[in-house]
Residue frames as a rotation matrix with the C-alpha (Angstrom) as fourth column:
MET 1
0.668 0.578 -0.469 -57.65
-0.687 0.238 -0.686 -81.92
-0.285 0.781 0.557 -55.65
SER 2
-0.026 -0.761 -0.648 -54.34
-0.835 0.373 -0.405 -83.66
0.550 0.530 -0.645 -56.30
ALA 3
-0.718 -0.197 0.668 -54.89
-0.609 0.642 -0.466 -86.03
-0.336 -0.741 -0.581 -53.34
THR 4
0.272 0.908 0.318 -58.15
-0.469 0.413 -0.780 -87.20
-0.840 0.063 0.539 -54.91
THR 5
0.705 -0.006 -0.709 -56.56
-0.697 0.174 -0.695 -87.88
0.127 0.985 0.119 -58.29
THR 6
-0.333 -0.909 -0.252 -53.62
-0.795 0.414 -0.443 -89.83
0.507 0.053 -0.861 -56.84
GLU 7
-0.245 0.293 0.924 -55.76
-0.778 0.510 -0.367 -92.02
-0.579 -0.809 0.103 -54.59
PRO 8
0.822 0.562 0.098 -57.20
-0.395 0.684 -0.613 -94.16
-0.411 0.465 0.784 -57.40
ALA 9
0.509 -0.710 -0.486 -53.75
-0.541 0.175 -0.823 -94.45
0.669 0.682 -0.295 -58.97
ALA 10
-0.469 -0.689 0.553 -52.24
-0.864 0.227 -0.450 -95.57
0.185 -0.688 -0.702 -55.67
GLY 11
0.132 0.618 0.775 -55.04
-0.648 0.645 -0.404 -98.10
-0.750 -0.449 0.486 -55.16
ALA 12
0.919 0.186 -0.347 -54.59
-0.393 0.481 -0.783 -99.43
0.022 0.857 0.516 -58.69
ALA 13
0.073 -0.973 -0.218 -50.84
-0.715 0.101 -0.692 -99.74
0.695 0.206 -0.688 -58.17
ARG 14
-0.433 -0.178 0.884 -51.39
-0.848 0.412 -0.333 -101.64
-0.305 -0.894 -0.329 -54.91
THR 15
0.552 0.724 0.413 -53.91
-0.472 0.680 -0.561 -103.96
-0.687 0.115 0.717 -56.58
HIS 16
0.757 -0.334 -0.561 -51.57
-0.507 0.241 -0.827 -104.51
0.411 0.911 0.013 -59.53
ARG 17
-0.299 -0.932 0.202 -48.65
-0.845 0.160 -0.511 -105.35
0.444 -0.324 -0.835 -57.23
TYR 18
-0.131 0.348 0.928 -50.84
-0.746 0.582 -0.324 -107.79
-0.653 -0.735 0.183 -55.26
TRP 19
0.835 0.528 0.154 -51.97
-0.288 0.657 -0.697 -109.67
-0.469 0.538 0.701 -58.38
GLU 20
0.492 -0.742 -0.455 -48.51
-0.670 0.011 -0.743 -109.54
0.556 0.670 -0.491 -59.93
ASN 21
-0.483 -0.685 0.545 -47.01
-0.874 0.349 -0.337 -111.26
0.040 -0.639 -0.768 -56.88
ARG 22
0.120 0.624 0.772 -49.85
-0.550 0.689 -0.472 -113.79
-0.826 -0.368 0.426 -56.67
ILE 23
0.927 0.231 -0.295 -49.52
-0.366 0.395 -0.843 -114.73
-0.078 0.889 0.450 -60.35
LEU 24
0.127 -0.963 -0.236 -45.73
-0.805 0.039 -0.592 -115.00
0.579 0.265 -0.771 -60.11
VAL 25
-0.500 -0.283 0.818 -45.89
-0.791 0.534 -0.299 -117.32
-0.352 -0.797 -0.491 -57.08
SER 26
0.468 0.760 0.451 -48.65
-0.422 0.640 -0.642 -119.41
-0.776 0.110 0.621 -58.70
THR 27
0.792 -0.226 -0.566 -46.61
-0.540 0.171 -0.824 -119.76
0.283 0.959 0.013 -61.89
ILE 28
-0.266 -0.958 0.109 -43.49
-0.881 0.196 -0.430 -120.83
0.390 -0.210 -0.896 -59.99
ILE 29
-0.326 0.221 0.919 -45.42
-0.632 0.672 -0.386 -123.44
-0.703 -0.707 -0.079 -57.97
GLY 30
0.739 0.672 0.033 -47.19
-0.393 0.471 -0.790 -124.76
-0.547 0.571 0.612 -61.08
TYR 31
0.531 -0.622 -0.575 -43.94
-0.680 0.092 -0.728 -125.03
0.506 0.777 -0.374 -63.03
ALA 32
-0.492 -0.720 0.490 -42.21
-0.869 0.372 -0.326 -126.80
0.053 -0.586 -0.809 -60.13
LEU 33
0.019 0.585 0.811 -45.05
-0.482 0.716 -0.506 -129.31
-0.876 -0.381 0.295 -59.83
PHE 34
0.853 0.255 -0.455 -44.97
-0.514 0.257 -0.818 -129.91
-0.091 0.932 0.350 -63.58
TYR 35
0.100 -0.909 -0.406 -41.27
-0.736 0.207 -0.645 -130.80
0.670 0.363 -0.648 -63.46
PHE 36
-0.428 -0.206 0.880 -41.77
-0.836 0.459 -0.300 -132.89
-0.342 -0.864 -0.369 -60.34
VAL 37
0.168 0.598 0.784 -44.21
-0.177 0.800 -0.573 -135.25
-0.970 -0.042 0.240 -62.10
ARG 38
0.427 0.024 -0.904 -42.88
-0.861 -0.294 -0.414 -134.85
-0.276 0.955 -0.105 -65.65
LYS 39
-0.161 -0.651 -0.742 -40.42
-0.800 0.527 -0.288 -137.74
0.578 0.547 -0.606 -65.81
ASN 40
-0.250 0.119 0.961 -42.19
-0.811 0.517 -0.275 -140.47
-0.529 -0.848 -0.033 -63.86
LEU 41
0.497 0.454 -0.739 -42.53
-0.822 0.519 -0.234 -142.93
0.278 0.724 0.632 -66.75
SER 42
-0.489 -0.742 -0.459 -39.84
-0.522 0.670 -0.528 -145.23
0.699 -0.019 -0.715 -65.36
VAL 43
-0.791 0.292 0.537 -42.18
-0.439 0.340 -0.831 -146.04
-0.426 -0.894 -0.141 -62.48
ALA 44
0.169 0.985 -0.033 -45.19
-0.657 0.088 -0.749 -146.57
-0.735 0.148 0.662 -64.76
MET 45
-0.205 -0.290 -0.935 -43.45
-0.967 0.207 0.148 -148.52
0.151 0.934 -0.323 -67.55
PRO 46
-0.987 -0.150 0.055 -43.76
-0.156 0.978 -0.141 -152.01
-0.033 -0.148 -0.988 -66.02
ALA 47
-0.346 0.932 0.103 -47.50
0.154 0.165 -0.974 -151.51
-0.925 -0.322 -0.200 -65.49
MET 48
0.180 0.384 -0.906 -47.87
-0.793 -0.489 -0.364 -150.08
-0.583 0.783 0.216 -69.00
GLU 49
-0.684 -0.493 -0.538 -46.10
-0.713 0.608 0.349 -153.11
0.156 0.622 -0.767 -70.47
HIS 50
-0.926 0.329 0.183 -48.40
0.216 0.864 -0.455 -155.47
-0.308 -0.382 -0.871 -68.63
ASP 51
-0.163 0.957 -0.238 -51.69
0.123 -0.220 -0.968 -153.59
-0.979 -0.187 -0.082 -69.11
LEU 52
0.341 0.285 -0.896 -51.17
-0.728 -0.523 -0.444 -152.51
-0.595 0.803 0.029 -72.73
GLY 53
0.676 -0.095 0.731 -49.32
0.280 0.950 -0.136 -155.63
-0.681 0.296 0.669 -73.87
ILE 54
0.896 -0.444 0.007 -46.42
-0.182 -0.381 -0.907 -153.81
0.405 0.811 -0.422 -75.49
SER 55
0.528 -0.773 -0.351 -42.72
0.808 0.585 -0.074 -154.53
0.263 -0.244 0.933 -75.25
LYS 56
0.347 -0.525 -0.777 -39.87
0.482 -0.611 0.628 -152.49
-0.804 -0.593 0.041 -73.82
SER 57
-0.688 -0.649 0.325 -38.55
0.597 -0.253 0.761 -151.82
-0.412 0.718 0.561 -77.33
GLN 58
-0.096 0.736 0.671 -41.92
0.822 -0.322 0.470 -150.43
0.562 0.596 -0.574 -78.42
LEU 59
0.791 0.339 -0.509 -42.05
0.594 -0.625 0.507 -148.18
-0.146 -0.703 -0.696 -75.38
GLY 60
-0.063 -0.918 -0.392 -38.47
0.508 -0.368 0.779 -147.09
-0.859 -0.150 0.489 -76.05
LEU 61
-0.636 -0.099 0.765 -39.29
0.765 -0.205 0.610 -146.30
0.096 0.974 0.207 -79.67
PHE 62
0.420 0.877 0.233 -42.32
0.778 -0.480 0.405 -144.29
0.468 0.012 -0.884 -78.56
LEU 63
0.692 -0.185 -0.698 -40.29
0.479 -0.605 0.636 -142.29
-0.540 -0.774 -0.330 -76.04
THR 64
-0.434 -0.898 0.068 -37.50
0.591 -0.227 0.774 -141.68
-0.680 0.376 0.629 -78.55
MET 65
-0.437 0.347 0.830 -39.91
0.800 -0.273 0.535 -140.50
0.412 0.897 -0.159 -81.24
HIS 66
0.684 0.691 -0.236 -41.67
0.714 -0.566 0.413 -138.29
0.152 -0.451 -0.880 -78.70
GLY 67
0.284 -0.673 -0.683 -38.37
0.452 -0.534 0.715 -136.62
-0.846 -0.512 0.152 -77.80
VAL 68
-0.703 -0.545 0.457 -37.41
0.632 -0.183 0.753 -136.13
-0.327 0.818 0.473 -81.45
LEU 69
-0.063 0.779 0.624 -40.82
0.831 -0.306 0.464 -134.73
0.552 0.548 -0.628 -82.35
TYR 70
0.724 0.285 -0.628 -40.74
0.644 -0.607 0.467 -132.42
-0.248 -0.742 -0.622 -79.33
GLY 71
-0.151 -0.889 -0.432 -37.32
0.456 -0.450 0.768 -131.09
-0.877 -0.081 0.473 -80.32
VAL 72
-0.712 -0.066 0.699 -38.33
0.698 -0.170 0.695 -130.54
0.073 0.983 0.167 -83.95
SER 73
0.315 0.911 0.266 -41.53
0.819 -0.403 0.409 -128.77
0.479 0.089 -0.873 -82.92
ARG 74
0.555 -0.194 -0.809 -39.64
0.546 -0.648 0.531 -126.50
-0.627 -0.736 -0.254 -80.50
PHE 75
-0.576 -0.818 0.008 -37.19
0.489 -0.336 0.805 -125.63
-0.655 0.467 0.593 -83.27
ALA 76
-0.507 0.451 0.734 -39.97
0.764 -0.159 0.625 -124.94
0.399 0.878 -0.264 -85.78
ASN 77
0.604 0.773 -0.195 -41.97
0.769 -0.500 0.399 -122.85
0.211 -0.390 -0.896 -83.31
GLY 78
0.194 -0.630 -0.752 -38.85
0.499 -0.597 0.628 -120.87
-0.844 -0.497 0.199 -82.40
PHE 79
-0.788 -0.457 0.414 -38.17
0.561 -0.253 0.788 -120.21
-0.255 0.853 0.455 -86.07
LEU 80
-0.093 0.863 0.496 -41.78
0.813 -0.222 0.538 -119.16
0.574 0.453 -0.682 -86.58
ALA 81
0.647 0.320 -0.692 -41.71
0.717 -0.564 0.410 -116.88
-0.259 -0.762 -0.594 -83.52
ASP 82
-0.338 -0.835 -0.435 -38.61
0.477 -0.550 0.686 -115.15
-0.811 0.025 0.584 -84.90
ARG 83
-0.797 0.052 0.602 -40.35
0.582 -0.205 0.787 -114.53
0.164 0.977 0.133 -88.22
VAL 84
0.193 0.922 0.336 -43.61
0.530 -0.386 0.755 -113.24
0.826 0.032 -0.563 -86.69
SER 85
-0.753 -0.562 -0.341 -42.36
0.595 -0.360 -0.719 -110.47
0.282 -0.745 0.605 -84.47
ALA 86
-0.027 0.754 -0.656 -44.41
0.873 -0.302 -0.383 -108.09
-0.487 -0.583 -0.650 -82.35
ARG 87
-0.482 -0.177 -0.858 -43.36
-0.144 -0.950 0.277 -105.16
-0.864 0.257 0.433 -84.50
């Protein structure tokens, strides 16, 4: 009787390990690809200037404000996450 009760548990553990590894590898590959294409604006900036009709200083201001806003939002979300704990 004990062999019958441990069989489903062993199968579930094997299935869990399989999906755990698959999700971990997928996450690592996705994160690596994100960082690979994340900072490619220097290549696109000349075309953006020409197509959108904006200057380098306007693009620089946009990128600076984006970085500042990103940093402030990360700080605020971190503060909020500390206040709303799982307990």
